[in-house]
N, C-alpha and C positions, 0 to 999 in steps of 0.2 A: 504494500500500500504506500510506503514511503517513496518508492520509485515512481509511482503514479503522481503523487503530490509534487515531486521534483519536476516531473515532465510538465505538469500543469503550471507550475511556477515559472518554468522556463518559457513556455508558450505565452503566458501572461506578460512576462518581462519583454518579450519580443514585440508583442502587440503594443505595449506602452511606449517602447522605443520608437516604433514606426508612427504611432499616433502623434507623439510629440514632434517628430521630424516633419510630418505633414503640417501640423499647426505652425511650426516655425517657418516652413516654406510659404504657407499662406500669408503669414505676417509679412514676409519679404515681398510677396506679390503686391501688397498694399503700398510698398515704398519703391517698387521697381520703376526705373527711369525710362527704359526703352522697350519697344514692343518685343524685341528679341529676348531681352531679360525676362519679360513677362511670360513669353512662350516657353522658355527653358524652365522656369520655376513651375509652371503648370504641368509640364511633362514630368518633372521630378515628383510633384505631388501625386499625379496619377499613378506613377510607378510605385510609390509607397502605398497607395491605397490598394493596388493589386496585391502587394505583399500582405497587407493587413487582411484582405479577404482570404488569401491562402492560409494564413496562420489561424484565422478564425475557424476555417473549415477543419484544420488540424485539431484545434481545441475541441470542437464539437465531437469529432471522432474519438478523441481521448476521453472525453466525458461519457460518451456512450459506452465505451469499453469499460470504464469504471463502474457505471451503473449495471452493465451486464454482469460483471464480476461480483458485484454486491448481490445481485439477484441469485446468482449461482450459489453463493455462500449461504444465503438464507434458506435455500432449498435443501 
């Protein structure tokens, strides 16, 4: 069970890292000077959001596995 907790903590930390990076990127968008800067920042934010989506999917799979294991133990 500790291994699953560590896995969930790791996934959570990755999500937090990418969410903060997107937030910072969007704050930079607000202060960008040129259209090229704006475009580049938006591409970075979109890339990070893709990563957040993949990590979220991983977290859901890990949670489902935990719940399945808990169900097996109760039986």
